[in-house]
C-alpha positions in Angstrom: 82.2 130.7 85.1 80.5 127.3 85.8 81.9 125.1 88.4 84.0 122.1 86.9 82.5 118.7 87.3 83.6 116.6 90.2 86.0 113.8 89.5 84.3 110.3 90.4 87.4 109.3 92.6 87.3 110.2 96.3 88.5 109.4 99.6 87.0 108.2 103.0 89.0 109.0 106.0 87.8 107.4 109.4 89.4 109.6 111.9 89.7 107.9 115.3 91.5 107.8 118.6 93.6 104.8 119.8 90.6 103.9 122.0 88.5 103.6 118.8 86.4 106.6 119.4 85.5 107.9 115.9 84.9 111.5 114.7 81.7 112.1 112.7 80.8 115.5 111.1 77.3 116.6 110.0 77.0 117.8 106.5 75.7 121.4 106.0 73.6 120.5 102.9 72.0 117.5 104.5 71.7 117.8 108.2 70.7 114.3 108.7 74.0 113.0 107.2 76.5 112.3 109.8 79.8 110.9 108.1 83.5 110.6 108.3 85.7 113.0 106.2 85.1 112.5 102.5 86.1 114.3 99.3 86.9 114.0 95.7 90.3 114.4 93.9 90.7 118.0 92.6 92.7 116.7 89.7 92.9 113.2 88.2 96.7 112.9 88.7 96.7 113.8 92.4 97.2 110.8 94.6 94.6 109.5 97.0 96.8 110.1 100.0 97.3 113.8 99.0 93.6 114.2 98.6 93.0 112.5 102.0 95.5 115.0 103.7 93.8 117.9 101.9 90.3 116.9 102.8 91.1 116.1 106.4 92.6 119.7 106.9 89.8 121.3 104.9 87.0 119.7 106.7 88.4 119.3 110.3 91.5 121.6 110.6 93.6 118.5 111.4 97.0 118.6 109.8 98.3 115.1 108.8 100.5 115.8 105.9 104.2 115.1 105.6 106.2 116.7 108.3 103.3 117.0 110.8 103.2 115.1 114.1 100.2 113.1 112.7 101.6 112.1 109.3 102.5 108.6 110.6 98.8 108.2 111.8 97.4 108.4 108.3 97.1 104.8 107.1 96.0 103.7 103.6 93.8 100.8 104.1 94.3 99.6 100.5 90.6 99.1 100.2 88.1 100.8 97.7 84.4 101.1 97.4 82.6 101.6 94.1 79.0 102.9 94.6 76.2 104.7 92.7 76.3 108.4 93.2 73.2 109.6 95.2 70.7 111.2 92.8 70.7 114.5 95.0 74.4 115.0 94.0 74.4 113.6 90.5 74.4 117.1 88.9 77.9 117.7 90.3 79.3 115.1 87.9 79.5 115.0 84.1 76.7 113.6 82.1 76.8 109.8 82.2 78.8 109.5 85.3 76.9 107.4 87.8 79.4 105.7 89.9 82.3 106.8 92.2 85.2 105.0 93.4 86.2 105.7 97.1 89.6 104.9 98.6 89.7 104.3 102.3 92.1 105.6 104.9 92.3 105.7 108.8 93.8 108.5 110.8 94.7 108.0 114.4 94.6 111.3 116.5 95.1 111.9 120.1 92.1 111.9 122.3 90.7 115.4 122.6 92.1 116.4 119.3 90.9 119.9 118.3 88.3 120.0 115.4 87.8 123.2 113.3 84.9 122.6 111.0 84.7 124.3 107.5 81.1 126.0 108.1 80.0 125.8 104.4 80.5 122.0 104.5 79.8 120.9 108.1 77.7 122.3 111.1 78.6 119.9 113.9 80.8 117.1 115.1 80.9 114.5 117.6 83.2 111.7 118.9 81.4 108.3 119.3 82.7 104.8 120.2 83.2 103.0 116.9 80.0 100.8 116.9 77.9 103.7 117.7 79.5 105.9 115.1 78.8 103.1 112.4 75.1 103.1 113.4 75.0 107.0 113.2 76.4 107.0 109.6 74.0 107.8 106.8 76.2 106.0 104.2 76.4 102.2 104.4 80.0 102.3 102.9 81.0 104.7 105.7 79.4 102.5 108.3 81.1 99.4 107.0 84.5 101.2 107.0 84.0 102.1 110.6 83.1 98.5 111.6 86.5 97.4 109.9 88.4 99.9 112.1 89.6 97.4 114.7 91.4 95.4 111.9 93.6 98.5 111.2 94.4 99.5 114.7 97.1 97.5 116.7 95.6 95.6 119.6 97.7 97.5 122.2 96.4 100.8 121.0 92.6 99.6 121.0 92.7 98.2 124.6 
């Protein structure tokens, strides 16, 4: 049975510590791509928040859903990026779909938070200070999101 087409609505979750160290993960299918957690909705009616919770857990093993200790740390930035889908991944979408809408979140985790990668999706991870993380990202929208991080973290947390 053929795989269903991806829904062109996704999330980007910038996972970070209070000191603004940012988690980057390296894609298994493009080893020069370092990025934050990203992923598409599985069904159109699923919320962006639920998609963010699912993707964070699938890609990093970090639980941030309702009832977890990190649930309060998942912040909806109320921002979206709309961008052209990279040609190398265009085949995953229905014919004529060329743009994706990406909803942004931040997730504050404790320093030293354990990360468990999904090996089919990502091969390595690293924690970098936020400016260095932005420079290391392949995606310009991901880099821009990381550069906005200080706006979404209370000053007393970031000092």
